N, C-alpha and C positions, 0 to 999 in steps of 0.2 A: 796474488793477482793473476798470475799466468794461468793458474788452475781454474780460477773463476771465469776467465775469458774463454778458456777451452771448453768448459762445461756449458757456458751460455751459447757458444757456437754450435755445439752438438744439439741443444734444445731447439735453436733456431732452425737448423737444418731439418730436424725431425718434424717441427711444425710445418715448414714449407713443403716437406714431402707429403704429409697427410693432406695439406691444403691442395696440393697438385692432384693427389689420388681422388680426392672428392670433388674436384672441379669447383672449388669454393670461389664464388664470385667476389671481386674486389668492391663492386658496387651493388648494394641490395636496397631495394625500396620497401619501406614499411607502409601498410595501408592506413586509411583514416588520418591523413595529414600528419602522420608521425614523421620524425626526422629521418633523412636519408643517411645511411651509412656509406659515406663516400669512399672511405678507406679504413683499414684496420690498424692504421698507424697509432691511433689512440686507444687501443684495446686495453681494458682494464686487467683482464687475465684470460688465460687460455688453459684448457685441460686437454691433453693429448694422450692417447694410449694405442700403441700398435702391437703390443705384446712381444715385440722382437727381443726384449731382454730375457724372456722366459720366466720372469719373476712376477707372481701375483700375490706375494705375501702381504703387500700393503692394501689389498682388497679385503673385503669383509665377507664372511660365509663362503669360503672357497672350497669346502669339502667335496662338493659335487662338480667341481670345475677343474680344468687343467689347460696348460698351454701346450698346444699340439701342432705338429707339422702335417698331420694326416688330413688331407683334403682341406688345407687351410685356404683362407679367402685371399690373402695378399701377403707378400713377403715370405719369410720362412715359417713364422708361427701365427696362429690365431687362437683366441679363447674358445675352447670347445667344452661342451657338456661331457662330463666323464662317463666312460662306458661302465664304470664301476657303480654308478648310481642305481638306485632301485626306483620303481614306479612311485609317483607322487608329485612333489613340487620341489624345485631347486631354485635358489636365488643367489645372486652375488651383487655386492654393492661397493661403491667407492665414495668417499667424502667429496662433496662439492657444494658450495653454498653461493647464494645470490640474493639480493634484495629485489624481489619481483616488482616492487613499486618503482624502482629506479633504473633497472637494467634492461637493455635489449640483449636477447640471448639467441644463439644459434647452436643447435645440436646436429651433428652428422655422424653416421656410422654405417658400416656394411654388416649385413646379417644374412644367414642362409640356413635352410633346414635340409634334412636328408630326404630320402625317397618316401615321404609320407605327407599326406594331405592334412592340414590343420582341422581340428574339430573341437567340440566342447571339452573333450578329454585330453587333447594334445594341442596346446596353444602357448603363445609366448608374447611378451611385450617388454619394451624398454621403458623403465621409469625415468622420464626426463627430469623430474624432481620429486623427491619424497621427503617427508618430515621424520621418518623413522625407517629402520630396516626390518621391523616386524611386519611381515607382509599382510597380516590380517588387520593391521591398524593404520596402514599407509594413507595419508592424504597427499595428493599431488596430481601430477599429470603423467600419462603414459601413452605410447604409440605401439601398435602391434595388431594382432589378429585374435579374434574370439575373446576380446577383453570382457565383453558382456556375456560370452558363452553362446552366442547365436549368430555370428557372422564371420566368414572367412575373408571379408574385405579388410583392407588396411585402414585403420581408423585411429583417431586421436581422442582420448577420453579424459575427463576429469575423474580422479579416483577419490572416493570417500570411505574411510574405514576399510581399506583393502578391496573395495568392490567398485565396479563401474558405476559412476554416479551421474555423469552427464556427457553425452556425445557432443564433441566440439567440431570434428572434421571426419567425414566419411569420403574415402577416395573411390575410384573406379577399379582399383586393383584387387582381383580375386586371388589370394595366395594359394599356390598349388604345391605339389610335391617337387622337391629338388629346385627350389627357387632361391636366387641370390639377388638381393636388392641393396642399393646404396640410398639411404634415407637422409633427408635434410628437413629439419623442423626449425621454424623461427617464431619467436614471440617478442613483441614490442612491450615496453613498460606500460602501454595502454591496455594490454591484454588482447591484442590482435595476433592471431596465429596463422601461419602458412605451413603447408606440408607438400613436398614433392618427392618423387622416387625415380630411380633409374635402374632398370633391369640390365643385366650384363649384356653388352654389345647393342644396347638400344639407346634411344634418345631420352633425355630427361623429360619427365611428365610436366604438364602444366601445373601451376601452383593451385592447391586446394586450400580454402581459407575458412576461418571461423573466428568467433570471439568468445572469450571467457576471461573475466576480469578478477576471478577469485584469487586471493593471495594466500599462500601457504608459507610456513616456516621452512624454507628450502635448505636441506642439509645433505642430501645424498642423490646419487644417480645409481641405476642398477638394472639388471636383467632378471626376469622371472620366466620360468619354464615349467608348465604343468604337463605331465607326460605319462604314458603307459609304458609297460616294460619293454615293448618292441621299439620304442622310440628313444631309448636311452642312448646317450652319446651322439645324437644326431641334430645338434644345433650349434652353430658357430657365430661369433661376432668379432669384428676387427675394425681397426682404424677409427676409433672413437675421437671425436674432436668437438670441444665445446668452447665457443667464443663468447665472452661477456664484454659489453660495451656500455657506457653510461648512456641512458636514454634522455630524451628531451624533458624539459620541465613543463608540467601541465596541471590544470585543476583536476583534482581527483574527486572532490566532493564539496558541496555547499550545504552547511547546516544552519538552519534557522535557530538562533539562540533565544531571542525574545522579539517583541513587536518593533524593536528599533535596532537590532543587530544580527549579523550573520557571521559564521566562521567559514572562511574560504580555506580549504585544506588542499595543499599541493602534494604531489607524489614524492617529493624529496625536499631536503633542506633548501631554504631560500636565503638570499643575501639580504640582511636586515636593512641595508642602506637603500634598497630599491622599494621598500614599503612606503609609498607616498600616496596621499589621497588622490592626486591627479591621475594615478594609474588605475583607478576604479570609477566606473560610471554605472549608475543604477536607474532603470526606467520601469514603468508599469506597462500594462497591455495597451494603453492608449498613447504610448510613447511620451508620457509625461515624466520628466526627469525628477528623481527623488534626491533631495539634498544629502550628500554624505558629510557627516559631521566630524568623523574621526576614523583613522585606520591605525592599527598597532599590531605588532607581533603578538601572537597568543602566548600567554605567560609560560605554559608548560609544554610548548611544542615549537621546534624550529622549522616546521613545515606548514604552519597555519597563520592566518591573518584575521583579526577581528575587525569587521567593518561596521561602523555605527552610522545610522541614517535617521532622517526626520520622519514626519508622518506619511503614511502610505494609504492611498485611496483604492488602489487596485488589488487584484488577487494573483495575477500571473506576472512575476517580476523577471526582468532580464538584467544580468550583471555582465558588463564588459570589462575585462582585465587585460592589461598590457604593461610592458616595461618592467616586469618582475624578473630578477636574475637568479640563477642558481649559484652555488658557492664558487664555481669556476668563472663566474661573470658572464655566462652565456644567457642571453634573453629568451624568455618564453615566446612562443608563437602566440600573438593575441588571440584570446578566446572569448566567445560570447556564450554564456550559460544561462538557461531559464530555470526558474524554480517557482514553486507555489508559496505564496505568502500565507501559509496555513500550518496548523500545529496538530500533531497527533493527539487524539482524544485521551484524556486521563480520567480517572475515577471521579465521577461527580461533575464532569464538564458538560456532559449531555445527559438530560434526564427524560424519563418516560413521563409524558404529560397528559395523555388521554388514550383510551383504548375502547374500541367498539368490537365486542366479541360475540354479541348476539344480534346480527344485523336484521333489517327488515327482509321480508320475502324478496328474493331476487337481488338482495344486497350483498355486500362484501365486508369483511373485517378490515379494520385499519388500526395502526398504532401511530400516535403522534409523539414526536420528540421535540425537545426544545434545547437550544444551546444557551447555557447559563454561564459560560466562560466569557472572558474578554477577548478571545481569539477566534479567528476563522478556522473551521475544522473541516477536513476533507471527508465527504460522505463515503468515499471509497474505503475508508478505514473503519467503517461501522458494519456490524452484523447483528441480526436478530436471531434469537433462538428460543427454545422452551426447555422444559425438564421432564424426564420420565419419572416413573414411580419411585425410583431410588435416588432421585434428585440429580442424576447425571444430565449433562447437557445433551440435547438432541435437536435435530432439524435446524442446524446452524446455516443460515443463508446470508449472503452479502446483500446489503440494502440496495447498492447500485454497483454496476460495472462501468458506468460512465463518469467522466470528470464532473463533479458537482460539489459545491461548497455550502457549508452552513455557517452563516454569519452570527455574531453575538445577538442573542435575543430572538433569532428566527426560529420558525416552526418547520418541521419536516414530517409530512404525512405519508407513512409507508403503507402501501396497499397494492393489490394486484390490478385494480381497475379504478383509476381516479375518476373516470367519466361517470360511473355509477354513483360514487360517493358525492360527486358534485351535483348530480341531479337530485339526490335524496336529501341533501342538506344545504344550508346556506354556506356558500364559500365564494369569497371574492379574491382569493390568493392562489391562482393556479400554479405559480412558481414554487409553492411550498410542497406540492405533490411529488412523490418519487415512486415510480412503477417498480415493484418487486416481481421478478419472474416467478419466484416461489416464496410464499409467506408461511411461516410456521403456523400450525393449526392451533387455534385457541378455542377450546370447548365452551359451550354456552353456560355450563354450570360453574366451573372453576378451572383455573389454569395459571400458568406463569409466563410472564414476558421477561426475557433476558436480553439486555443490550450489551454487546461485546465489542472489543476493538480487534485489530488484526492479530494480536497475540492471544486472542480468546480470553483476555482479561475482562472480568465483569465490571462494566461501567455503571450500570443501574439494573435494578431487578424489581418486579412487581408481581406479587401473587394475588390474583383477584378472585372474587366469588360473586355469583349472581345475588347473594344475600346482602351484598354491599349496596344494592340499589335502594332508592327511596321506597318506603312502604306505601307511600301515597300513589305510586305508579299503578295504573290499571293493567298495563302491558309493558314488560321490560324490553320486548323486541325493538331493535332500532335505536336504543337509548345507550349512549356511551357513558363510561365512568371518567370523570375529570379530576385532575389534581387540583386541590384547593390552594396550597401554598407551595412555592418553589423552595422555601427555606426549610420546611419540615420534611422529615424522612419519607422516602417512597414507601417504606414498609409500614408506616403508621396508617392503619385502616381508617382512622378518623380524618385522614388527609385526602379522602376521596369521596365523591358524591356524584349522583346521577346528573347528567347534563339537563339544563332547564328546558321545560317545554316552550318557554317564551323565546328561545333561540332555535327551536326545531329539534331538540333532543341531542344534538352534537355540534361541535364547533371545530371541524377539521381545518387547520391552517389559520385559525383565528384565536384570539385570547379566550380562555375558558370562561364559561358562563358562571362557574362556581368559584372563580378566582377570589381569594381572600381580599376583603376590602381594607382600605388604609385606615389607621387610627384617626379618629376625629370625624369620619364620614357621618353625615346626618341623613335620616330618612326624608325623602322628598317625593311628593306626588305633584306633578305639574301638568295641567291641561293646556294645550296650545293649539290654535289660538283661543282666547277666552270666548270669542264669538266666531262661529263658523256657519257656512251657508252651503248645504249639500244640494246645490241646484245645477251641478254638472257644467259650471262655467269655467272650470279649471283653476278657480281661485278659492282657497280655503274650503274645499269641498269635504274635508274630513277633519275630525277632531283627533289629535294626537295626545294620548295620556302617557306622559313620561314618568318613569319611576327610577329612583336611585336609593337603594337601601343600604343600611349599615353593614349588612352581611348578605351572602347568598344563601340559597337553600329554603327560602320561604315558599309557602304555597299561597296562592292568591285567588280570591273571588272578587269580581268587579260587577257591580250592578248600577243601573241608571234609573232614577226616579223623577217623576214630574213634581211640580211645586206643591201638589196636595198630597204627596207621599205615595203615589201609586207606582209600583215597579213596572217600567216599560221595556227594559232590556237587561237580560242576564248575559253580560258581555264576556266574562271570563269565569270558568268554573274549575276550581281545584287545579290551577295551573302552577307548576313549579317554576320558580323565577331565578333569573340570573341576578347578579349584583345590581345591574341596571338594564333598562330596556324601555319598551313602550308598547301601548295597545292603540288600535285605531277604532273609531266609531264613526259610522256613516250617517248617523241621524235616523236610523230605522229602528222600529220596534222588533220584538222577538219573532213576530209573524211576517216581517219584511215590509211593513207599511211605513210610509214617511210620516214622521211625527210633526206635530204642530209647532209653529214658532213659539219660542218662550224660553224660560230659564229651566235648567235641569240640574239635578243633584247627582254627583258621582260618588259612590260609596265604595271604597277599596278596603277589603279586609285581608290581612296577611297573618299566617301562623306558621310555626315551625314544628319539628318533630318532638321538641321538648314541651310543647303546649303553650309557648309564648305567642300572644296575638297582638296585633295593632290594627286600629281602624282609622281611616282617613276620609274626610268629607271635603269635596271640592264642588264648585259650581261652574257651569258653562252656559252660553247663550246660543240657542239655535235660531238663526234668522234666514231670511229668504235671499237677500241681496246685500252685498258689502260694497259701500261706496268708497 
């Protein structure tokens, strides 16, 4: 026991000495509403190293390093790059681990270089955390100069596979020859970073800050030195201190499980006794409260809670959480988190429904999509592309860079110019249009439309050809290809047809004219009203001839005869039809003359590409005045 107390007292004195040398503050404030570290009385662990023992055998990769009194930084010894090393790269590591999700961390150390100016060939950095000691494979964080090979400024970087991956903090300090600095870096469990430095005999710099919430499997700390032969032995480090303290409890992520439940994931284990429905409140963008039906700890995690709720009308939801405790009994700071009530698109959840690839003169292409899933889908997660001659993807463009959602059953018309499409075609649904800055090019003869998600997974794909258009078309320009059935495969060429002339040759944002009819539908031709009076009094001035056919794709001729059998008007000639629609007759003959009062016969003939034909006869009465 006496030996243990003696050793502990030595460690305590050693720790307090380094704390004093580094000017370590007893009170440190972490940004973004993180907890204040009021004292280090509750420190989980401390790593200290001042090299005064002269022993570095417990470090890793020590061949190019030595404990030296020559030009040391503090005390009797410092760690120095060995003068026996050759040009290249030297590194040295020590084991130290932490849960970056749960811990607040502070690193401090002193470092200096010899009489040489850092460059892309002579650079150094301290690995604050590293998942391996293989320098070309390290994932973690590092502070130093020329980490990216292009800046002498003191910087903090995220490292990926041994290379500078993302700049987190850039200071104003330009490292020069013969420089000695004391560095302090702090990271909260939320991923908020601060960095300050102190040059010898000068005041401490202001804090420089940044944010990076990336989590790595933290196993090591270490120093890396890239150098030429003239810089050998001219790098020192000393008084390394790492303090680890438990961070606050907070929500790390909210995951939508299905249309009635979310998983609330915390940064560290939570007290199961604090998982109560009253600690959760869910509202939509109209501040309407959504009833929470159940809360329970996630089966396979001690950091997550499954929250079940009732029906949702909105899209942007807000979850307020309070009263949750960590395992020490410390409560979380109440949090309000917003999230979208939308689901990432899966294969088959959104389909290609219509394409215009050979527009009218001065027109533009468009691709219409339809959400056939039961969930709201974020348009931000969708991309359009095409394929090259080797069938590789090319021209991959996001459909939208703005927050927009596609509800179940809704259409989305992707085009560069909605105004032109709206002018050239009937469209009563402007909300369905989405402006694409760049649309993939779709040739007039043949091409491929590919719908992708964020991961470039193919959600749907359609290879079209101009030969798929109806042979009855006199001109294919401005005519779209429409999907006939949402149940049949997109790749089925028989599942596509030219949009009907009766609807204007395209249906952007509207149900397709060639949409497959329902079983049991009967052919109907209905003139309304039976008697009409084209006298411009605003009442029954036109005859509406409604049609509803058992299938789409028919071609129609509509002629009007008087009671003695003379043709007076050829109303419709070889017009392709939708499943249903109508024609108008104003009571005039083919030469524009008003016809006499009387009974007229309407003859409707329809036929399809297979040669099937049907004939319908209906009558109507043209009169002068309706009482």
